[in-house]
C-alpha positions in Angstrom: -187.1 0.3 -43.8 -190.3 -1.4 -42.5 -192.1 0.6 -45.0 -189.9 -0.6 -48.0 -190.0 -4.3 -46.6 -193.8 -3.9 -46.8 -193.8 -2.9 -50.3 -191.5 -5.8 -51.2 -193.7 -8.2 -49.4 -196.9 -6.9 -51.3 -195.3 -6.9 -54.7 -193.8 -10.2 -54.2 -197.3 -11.6 -53.4 -199.1 -10.0 -56.1 -196.4 -10.3 -59.0 -194.6 -13.5 -58.4 -197.1 -15.8 -56.4 -200.3 -14.6 -58.0 -198.8 -13.9 -61.3 -200.5 -10.2 -61.9 -198.1 -9.1 -64.7 -199.9 -6.1 -65.3 -198.5 -4.3 -62.3 -195.5 -2.3 -63.7 -195.4 0.8 -61.5 -196.0 1.6 -57.8 -196.4 4.8 -56.2 -195.4 4.8 -52.6 -197.7 7.3 -51.3 -200.9 9.1 -52.8 -200.4 13.2 -53.3 -197.6 13.7 -50.8 -197.6 17.4 -51.4 -201.0 17.5 -49.8 -202.1 17.6 -46.1 -202.4 13.8 -45.5 -198.7 13.0 -46.1 -197.0 12.0 -42.9 -195.3 15.1 -41.3 -191.7 14.2 -40.2 -192.0 13.9 -36.4 -189.8 16.7 -35.5 -191.6 19.4 -37.4 -194.4 20.0 -35.3 -198.1 20.4 -36.6 -197.1 22.7 -39.4 -196.2 21.7 -42.8 -192.8 22.3 -44.2 -192.8 21.8 -47.8 -189.0 21.6 -48.2 -188.7 19.0 -45.3 -191.8 17.0 -47.0 -190.0 16.9 -50.2 -187.0 15.6 -48.5 -188.7 12.9 -46.5 -190.6 11.8 -49.6 -187.3 11.5 -51.3 -185.8 9.4 -48.6 -188.9 6.9 -48.6 -188.7 6.6 -52.3 -184.9 5.8 -52.2 -185.5 3.1 -49.7 -188.4 1.5 -51.3 -186.7 1.8 -54.7 -183.6 0.1 -53.1 -185.5 -2.8 -51.7 -187.5 -3.6 -54.9 -184.4 -3.7 -56.8 -182.5 -5.8 -54.2 -185.4 -8.2 -54.3 -185.4 -8.4 -58.2 -189.0 -7.3 -58.6 -189.9 -6.2 -62.2 -191.8 -2.9 -61.2 -190.8 0.6 -61.5 -191.0 3.7 -59.1 -193.2 6.3 -60.2 -193.5 9.9 -58.6 -193.8 12.2 -57.0 -197.6 11.8 -57.5 -198.3 15.4 -56.7 -201.5 17.2 -56.9 -202.8 19.6 -58.5 -200.1 19.7 -61.4 -197.9 22.1 -59.6 -195.5 24.5 -61.4 -192.0 23.4 -60.5 -189.1 25.5 -62.0 -186.7 22.5 -62.5 -187.7 18.9 -61.9 -184.1 17.8 -61.8 -183.4 19.9 -58.8 -186.3 18.3 -56.7 -185.1 16.0 -54.0 -187.2 13.0 -55.5 -186.0 13.2 -58.9 -183.0 10.9 -58.5 -185.1 8.3 -56.9 -187.9 7.8 -59.4 -188.1 5.7 -62.6 -190.8 7.6 -64.3 -192.8 11.0 -63.4 -196.2 11.5 -62.5 -198.7 14.1 -61.5 -202.4 14.6 -60.9 -204.7 17.1 -62.4 -208.2 18.1 -61.2 -208.7 21.7 -61.2 -208.2 22.7 -64.8 -211.1 24.3 -66.9 -211.5 25.2 -70.6 -209.2 27.9 -71.7 -212.3 30.2 -72.4 -213.7 29.5 -68.9 -213.5 31.5 -65.7 -212.1 30.0 -62.5 -215.2 29.2 -60.2 -216.1 27.6 -57.1 -215.3 25.3 -55.0 -211.7 26.1 -55.7 -211.5 29.6 -57.5 -208.1 30.2 -56.2 -206.8 26.7 -57.4 -208.5 26.5 -60.8 -206.4 27.1 -64.0 -207.0 27.1 -67.8 -205.7 24.1 -69.4 -203.7 26.1 -72.0 -201.9 28.3 -69.4 -200.8 25.4 -67.1 -199.8 23.6 -70.1 -197.1 26.1 -70.9 -196.0 26.5 -67.3 -195.7 22.8 -66.5 -196.4 20.0 -69.0 -194.5 21.2 -71.9 -191.3 21.7 -69.6 -191.9 18.3 -67.8 -192.3 16.5 -71.0 -188.8 18.0 -72.2 -187.2 17.2 -69.1 -188.3 13.7 -68.7 -187.8 12.9 -72.3 -184.1 14.2 -71.9 -183.7 11.8 -68.9 -185.3 8.9 -70.9 -188.3 8.9 -68.4 -192.0 8.7 -69.0 -194.6 11.3 -67.9 -197.7 10.1 -66.7 -201.0 11.8 -65.7 -201.9 9.0 -63.1 -205.1 10.8 -62.1 -207.1 13.4 -64.1 -210.7 14.6 -63.5 -212.8 17.6 -63.0 -213.3 19.3 -59.5 -214.0 22.6 -60.7 -217.9 22.3 -61.0 -218.3 20.5 -57.9 -217.2 17.2 -56.4 -218.2 16.2 -52.6 -220.6 13.5 -51.6 -222.6 12.3 -54.4 -222.2 15.3 -56.4 -223.1 14.5 -60.2 -220.8 17.3 -61.5 -217.6 15.2 -62.1 -219.5 13.0 -64.5 -221.7 16.0 -66.1 -221.4 16.6 -69.7 -219.2 19.6 -69.3 -216.7 17.9 -67.0 -216.7 14.9 -69.1 -216.1 16.9 -72.5 -213.4 19.0 -70.5 -211.8 15.6 -69.6 -211.9 14.4 -73.2 -210.2 17.6 -74.4 -207.5 17.2 -71.6 -207.0 13.8 -72.7 -206.6 14.8 -76.4 -204.1 17.6 -75.4 -202.1 15.3 -73.3 -201.8 12.6 -76.1 -200.7 15.3 -78.6 -198.1 16.5 -76.1 -196.5 13.0 -75.7 -197.8 12.0 -72.3 -197.1 8.4 -72.0 -200.4 7.4 -70.1 -203.5 8.8 -68.7 -205.7 7.5 -66.1 -209.0 8.8 -65.2 -210.4 9.0 -61.7 -212.1 6.7 -61.4 -213.7 4.1 -63.8 -215.7 2.2 -61.0 -215.7 4.7 -58.2 -218.8 4.1 -56.0 -220.1 7.8 -56.7 -221.0 8.4 -53.1 -217.8 9.5 -51.5 -216.5 12.5 -53.4 -218.6 12.8 -56.4 -219.6 10.7 -59.3 -216.4 10.2 -61.1 -217.3 6.7 -62.3 -217.8 5.5 -66.1 -219.5 2.5 -64.9 -222.1 2.2 -62.0 -221.6 -0.9 -59.6 -222.9 0.8 -56.5 -226.4 1.9 -55.6 -225.9 5.2 -53.8 -229.3 5.4 -52.2 -229.2 1.8 -50.5 -225.5 1.4 -50.1 -225.0 -1.9 -51.8 -223.7 -3.5 -55.0 -225.8 -3.5 -58.1 -226.7 -6.7 -59.5 -225.4 -5.7 -62.8 -222.8 -3.0 -63.8 -224.1 -0.3 -66.3 -222.7 2.7 -68.0 -222.9 5.9 -66.0 -224.7 8.6 -67.6 -223.3 10.9 -68.8 -219.6 10.3 -68.6 -219.7 6.9 -70.1 -221.1 8.4 -73.3 -218.5 11.2 -73.6 -215.1 10.4 -72.0 -216.1 6.7 -72.0 -216.7 6.8 -75.9 -213.5 8.3 -76.5 -211.5 5.8 -74.3 -213.3 3.0 -75.8 -212.0 3.8 -79.2 -208.4 4.5 -78.1 -206.3 1.1 -79.1 -204.1 -0.2 -76.4 -200.5 1.4 -76.8 -201.8 3.5 -79.7 -199.4 5.3 -81.9 -200.2 8.9 -81.8 -200.0 10.7 -85.1 -199.0 14.3 -85.8 -202.0 16.6 -86.4 -202.4 20.1 -86.9 -205.8 22.3 -86.7 -206.4 25.4 -89.0 -209.0 27.6 -88.0 -211.8 26.6 -85.2 -211.0 29.7 -83.1 -213.1 32.2 -81.3 -211.4 35.7 -80.1 -208.3 34.1 -80.5 -209.0 31.0 -78.6 -208.6 27.6 -80.1 -212.1 25.7 -79.7 -211.6 22.6 -81.9 -209.0 19.9 -80.5 -208.0 16.7 -82.6 -205.9 13.9 -81.9 -205.2 10.8 -84.3 -204.1 7.4 -83.5 -203.1 4.4 -85.1 -203.6 0.9 -83.6 -200.3 -1.3 -83.4 -202.5 -4.5 -83.7 -204.3 -3.8 -87.1 -203.3 -0.4 -88.2 -206.7 0.8 -87.8 -207.1 4.6 -87.4 -209.0 6.7 -84.9 -209.4 10.5 -84.8 -211.0 12.2 -81.9 -212.4 15.7 -82.2 -213.8 18.1 -79.5 -215.6 21.2 -80.4 -216.0 23.1 -77.0 -217.6 26.0 -78.7 -221.4 26.5 -78.4 -221.6 26.6 -82.2 -221.2 24.2 -85.1 -218.1 24.2 -87.3 -218.0 23.0 -90.9 -214.8 20.9 -90.7 -212.5 19.5 -93.8 -210.2 16.6 -92.3 -207.4 15.7 -94.6 -205.8 12.1 -93.8 -202.9 11.2 -96.0 -203.3 7.6 -97.2 -206.9 7.6 -96.3 -208.6 4.4 -97.8 -212.2 3.8 -97.9 -214.9 5.0 -95.5 -214.9 6.4 -92.0 -217.3 5.7 -89.5 -218.6 8.6 -87.3 -220.1 8.8 -83.8 -221.2 12.0 -82.1 -221.8 12.7 -78.6 -223.6 16.0 -77.5 -226.1 17.2 -74.9 -229.8 16.0 -75.7 -228.7 12.7 -77.6 -230.0 9.2 -76.4 -227.3 6.6 -75.7 -228.5 4.6 -78.7 -228.0 7.8 -80.9 -224.5 8.4 -79.5 -223.4 4.8 -80.1 -224.7 4.6 -83.6 -222.1 5.0 -86.2 -222.7 6.7 -89.7 -220.8 6.2 -92.6 -218.8 9.4 -93.8 -217.7 9.3 -97.5 -214.2 10.4 -98.4 -213.1 12.5 -101.5 -209.5 11.3 -102.1 -207.7 12.2 -98.8 -210.5 14.3 -97.2 -213.7 14.1 -95.6 -216.1 16.9 -94.9 -218.6 17.0 -92.0 -220.2 19.3 -89.6 -219.1 19.4 -85.8 -222.1 19.6 -83.4 -221.8 22.4 -80.9 -220.0 21.5 -77.7 -219.6 17.8 -78.8 -217.1 14.9 -79.1 -216.8 13.5 -82.5 -215.2 10.0 -83.0 -213.9 9.1 -86.5 -212.8 5.6 -87.0 -212.2 3.0 -89.8 -212.9 0.2 -87.4 -216.1 1.0 -85.6 -217.2 -1.1 -82.5 -220.7 -2.1 -82.6 -223.1 -1.3 -79.4 -223.0 -4.8 -78.7 -219.5 -5.7 -79.3 -217.6 -7.2 -76.7 -215.5 -4.1 -76.2 -218.5 -2.2 -74.8 -221.9 -2.6 -73.2 -225.3 -2.4 -75.0 -226.9 0.9 -75.4 -229.3 1.7 -72.4 -231.9 4.2 -72.2 
């Protein structure tokens, strides 16, 4: 009860007194299926997963009841489990009746063609395999119940992550995270949050898209700057995704190697000005000649490309792609992200920073 009262005090202060209307959901505890979640006092040192789930459900029930009794305009999001566990039936979970929307974290996925590798070979899974086992069923279950489904944390720990390891922000990890984002959007996931936009980068790896902290001298930087490489891959994709975008239906024909799809596409339309953006990931180490058909395409599209070896100036430069009727033809660079948009953002636009060497 004190835990619930604390949440009410905090949300009342932030939302009502300080006016932070952007706070729409709360999760009562981070990753409660992991070792740091409070073990019920009478269970001893060993974790009991069934008891933990019941304990979490009781915490969610009390916090949710207190939030509603106080009339606070926030929803309860849960269970906040990592790492996208496979659950046979969400509706039978103890926490299910006590959350408004459902969320999970995902860190140990790899490309569909990749092999599980250290530091978590026993936990690593291919994106496509885990999608069929979890996200597709979870999307169906939450939609049927009128609930949202969110990836409240996603990133890549499969190539390293501890201390100031640069692996989470490497090109390979950033391209994999961009492909994960594309596949989540196409599946109908309601929101995705990469961990973490302004992480310090010296705690459990360099996750950040923007550098705010001097890792060597342990002090704030005078000026925030884009973090190489991640800002120019995943950050480039996110920068071109409109707020509350409408995700359009897409289909990919071809782009496979040994039966494994290697080209992933999503198309979104802005609710603000109806502008169109298409994100394309080629996760193969070979180029593809691509013909993109867009019904009702008008005029030109600008193309931005991010791949290994390009400078920030080259990545942020947009090139016009001419359309013939409803189609454009282009070449996808090996192991790359391509952004196509009819409303390109200049490198010096308010939406993003200047290109930096």
